[in-house]
C-alpha positions as CSV (number, residue, x, y, z in Angstrom):
1,M,100.3,87.2,116.4
2,N,103.9,86.1,117.4
3,A,104.3,84.4,114.0
4,V,103.5,87.8,112.2
5,F,106.6,89.3,113.9
6,A,109.0,86.4,113.4
7,G,112.4,88.0,113.1
8,A,111.5,91.1,115.1
9,Q,114.2,90.2,117.6
10,R,116.7,91.5,115.1
11,L,115.9,95.1,116.0
12,R,118.9,97.4,115.7
13,D,118.1,99.3,118.9
14,R,116.7,97.7,122.0
15,S,116.6,100.9,124.1
16,R,113.6,103.0,124.9
17,H,114.4,104.8,121.6
18,A,113.4,101.6,119.7
19,A,109.8,102.9,119.3
20,P,110.3,104.2,115.7
21,Q,111.5,100.8,114.6
22,V,108.6,99.1,116.3
23,F,106.2,101.6,114.8
24,D,107.5,101.0,111.3
25,L,107.3,97.2,111.6
26,I,103.8,97.2,113.0
27,R,102.6,99.8,110.6
28,E,103.8,97.7,107.6
29,K,102.1,94.6,109.0
30,I,98.8,96.6,109.3
31,V,99.0,98.2,105.9
32,S,99.9,94.9,104.2
33,L,96.9,93.3,106.0
34,D,99.1,90.7,107.7
35,L,97.5,92.2,110.7
36,A,93.9,92.4,109.6
37,P,91.4,95.0,110.7
38,G,89.9,93.9,114.0
39,T,93.0,92.1,115.2
40,V,93.7,92.5,118.9
41,L,97.3,93.6,119.7
42,S,98.5,92.2,123.0
43,R,101.1,94.4,124.5
44,P,102.8,91.6,126.5
45,E,103.0,89.6,123.2
46,L,104.5,92.5,121.4
47,Q,107.0,93.0,124.2
48,A,108.0,89.4,123.9
49,S,108.2,89.4,120.1
50,F,110.4,92.5,120.0
51,G,112.3,91.8,123.2
52,L,111.5,95.2,124.5
53,S,110.1,96.8,127.6
54,A,106.6,98.3,127.8
55,T,107.7,101.9,127.0
56,P,108.7,101.6,123.3
57,I,105.7,99.4,122.6
58,R,103.4,101.9,124.2
59,D,105.0,104.8,122.3
60,A,104.7,103.0,119.0
61,L,101.0,102.1,119.5
62,L,100.3,105.8,120.4
63,R,101.8,106.8,117.1
64,L,99.7,104.2,115.3
65,Q,96.6,105.6,117.0
66,E,97.5,109.1,115.8
67,E,97.5,107.7,112.2
68,G,94.1,106.0,112.8
69,L,95.6,102.5,112.4
70,V,94.8,101.2,115.8
71,D,92.0,101.9,118.4
72,I,93.2,102.0,122.0
73,F,90.7,101.2,124.6
74,P,92.2,102.0,128.1
75,Q,92.3,99.2,130.5
76,S,90.9,96.9,127.8
77,A,92.6,96.3,124.5
78,T,94.4,97.7,121.5
79,V,92.8,96.7,118.2
80,V,93.8,97.2,114.5
81,S,91.3,99.8,113.2
82,R,88.8,99.0,110.5
83,I,89.1,100.8,107.2
84,D,87.3,104.1,107.2
85,L,86.2,105.0,103.6
86,A,85.6,108.6,104.5
87,A,89.2,108.9,105.9
88,A,90.5,107.1,102.8
89,R,88.7,109.6,100.5
90,Q,90.2,112.6,102.4
91,A,93.6,111.1,102.2
92,Q,93.2,110.5,98.5
93,F,92.1,114.1,98.0
94,L,95.2,115.4,99.8
95,R,97.5,113.1,97.9
96,R,96.0,114.0,94.6
97,A,96.2,117.7,95.2
98,V,99.9,117.5,96.3
99,E,101.1,115.1,93.7
100,Q,99.4,116.9,90.8
101,E,101.4,120.0,91.7
102,V,104.5,117.9,92.1
103,V,104.4,116.4,88.6
104,R,103.5,119.7,87.1
105,T,106.6,121.2,88.7
106,L,108.8,118.4,87.5
107,A,107.4,118.4,84.0
108,L,108.2,122.1,83.6
109,A,111.9,121.3,84.1
110,P,112.6,117.8,82.9
111,D,115.5,116.0,84.6
112,R,117.0,113.1,82.7
113,A,118.6,111.6,85.8
114,L,115.2,111.6,87.5
115,V,113.5,110.1,84.5
116,A,116.1,107.3,84.4
117,R,115.6,106.6,88.1
118,L,111.8,106.5,87.7
119,R,112.1,104.2,84.7
120,A,114.2,101.9,86.8
121,F,111.3,101.8,89.3
122,V,108.8,101.0,86.6
123,T,111.0,98.2,85.2
124,E,111.2,96.5,88.6
125,Q,107.5,97.0,89.2
126,G,106.8,95.2,86.0
127,I,108.8,92.2,87.2
128,F,107.0,92.3,90.6
129,A,103.6,92.5,88.9
130,E,104.4,89.5,86.6
131,Q,105.6,87.5,89.7
132,G,102.5,88.5,91.7
133,D,104.9,89.9,94.4
134,F,102.5,92.4,95.8
135,A,104.6,93.3,98.9
136,R,107.6,94.3,96.8
137,L,105.4,96.0,94.2
138,S,103.7,98.1,97.0
139,A,107.1,99.1,98.4
140,S,108.4,100.1,95.0
141,D,105.2,102.0,94.3
142,A,105.7,104.0,97.5
143,A,109.4,104.6,96.6
144,F,108.3,105.9,93.2
145,H,106.0,108.5,94.6
146,R,108.4,109.4,97.4
147,A,111.0,110.1,94.7
148,L,108.6,112.4,92.9
149,C,108.1,114.5,96.0
150,E,111.8,114.5,96.9
151,A,112.7,115.7,93.3
152,A,110.2,118.5,93.7
153,D,111.9,119.4,97.0
154,V,108.8,118.7,99.1
155,P,109.8,115.6,101.0
156,D,107.9,116.7,104.1
157,L,104.7,116.6,102.1
158,W,105.3,113.0,101.3
159,D,105.7,112.3,105.0
160,L,102.4,114.1,105.6
161,I,100.7,112.0,102.9
162,R,102.1,108.8,104.4
163,R,100.8,109.7,107.9
164,R,97.3,110.2,106.5
165,S,97.2,107.3,104.1
166,G,96.8,104.2,106.3
167,H,93.2,103.7,105.3
168,I,93.6,104.3,101.6
169,D,96.8,102.1,101.5
170,R,94.8,99.2,103.0
171,L,92.1,99.7,100.5
172,R,94.6,99.5,97.7
173,R,96.1,96.3,99.2
174,L,92.7,94.7,99.0
175,H,92.4,95.9,95.4
176,L,95.9,94.9,94.3
177,P,95.3,91.2,93.8
178,V,92.4,91.8,91.4
179,E,93.3,90.6,87.9
180,G,95.0,93.3,85.9
181,K,95.4,95.8,88.8
182,A,99.1,95.3,89.3
183,Q,99.7,95.7,85.5
184,Q,97.6,98.9,85.5
185,I,99.8,100.4,88.2
186,V,102.9,99.8,86.1
187,A,101.2,101.2,82.9
188,D,100.1,104.3,84.9
189,H,103.6,104.9,86.2
190,R,104.9,104.5,82.7
191,R,102.5,107.2,81.4
192,I,103.5,109.6,84.2
193,V,107.2,109.1,83.5
194,A,106.7,109.6,79.7
195,A,104.9,112.9,80.4
196,L,107.7,114.1,82.6
197,A,110.3,113.1,80.1
198,E,108.4,115.0,77.4
199,G,108.1,118.1,79.5
200,A,104.3,117.9,79.3
201,P,102.8,119.2,82.6
202,E,99.1,118.8,81.6
203,A,99.7,115.2,80.4
204,A,101.6,114.4,83.6
205,Q,98.8,115.8,85.8
206,E,96.2,113.9,83.8
207,A,98.1,110.6,84.1
208,L,98.7,111.2,87.9
209,R,95.0,112.0,88.5
210,D,93.8,109.0,86.6
211,H,96.4,106.8,88.5
212,L,95.3,107.9,91.9
213,S,91.6,107.7,91.3
214,K,91.0,104.0,90.6
215,S,90.9,102.2,94.0
216,I,88.9,104.9,95.8
217,A,86.4,104.9,92.9
218,L,85.8,101.2,93.7
219,G,85.7,101.7,97.5
220,D,82.1,100.7,97.9
221,E,82.6,97.6,95.8
222,I,85.7,96.6,97.7
223,R,83.9,97.1,101.0
224,A,81.0,94.8,99.8
225,R,83.6,92.1,99.2
226,W,85.4,92.5,102.5
227,P,82.7,93.9,104.9
228,A,84.4,92.7,108.1
229,Y,87.4,94.9,107.3
230,F,85.5,98.2,107.1
231,A,84.0,100.5,109.7
């Protein structure tokens, strides 16, 4: 596990307030599947990797437990949780409901600056997809959707979606390397941006709904390929 956190010693804050940094770093490793479902997280090893005391490590793990990304067994072990398809479906339902209203709101009042910013995301995503750089593609994907929520003046709803999306995000990471999936994400985003630029709320909602439905629709198939990763 120490190799997974190579470079973690460069934390900006080594005080007891470092828990948010630790949380973000461990969360990203879990969502990216660098820490696979079922991986045991040793608190002493985490303390050594981050150069921190027990308190910020404990606080970060408790936050991860709240998001359903780790299971904590008192006096025993902390384990990366397995992907729960039911939780993934609920998170997808929430995200689809929120973001459909977001794109409708934005399409009713087209903003050229926002459209330009979103197109810049799509351009870089095309490069990442071509390179097979799934980590950077995923980060840009998240930034694209965060930008939509921020433009609609509902940034807190994006934070809510993020807190509920650990299971669906891991499902997507398993789906992402499938041939054509990365390119489909880019094409979907291009459709969404085009509808926003045209001021077409129904088209924006349809494109968004289609975009967010693909991985969850293949949930059972993905689970059959990676059974050890699922609850």
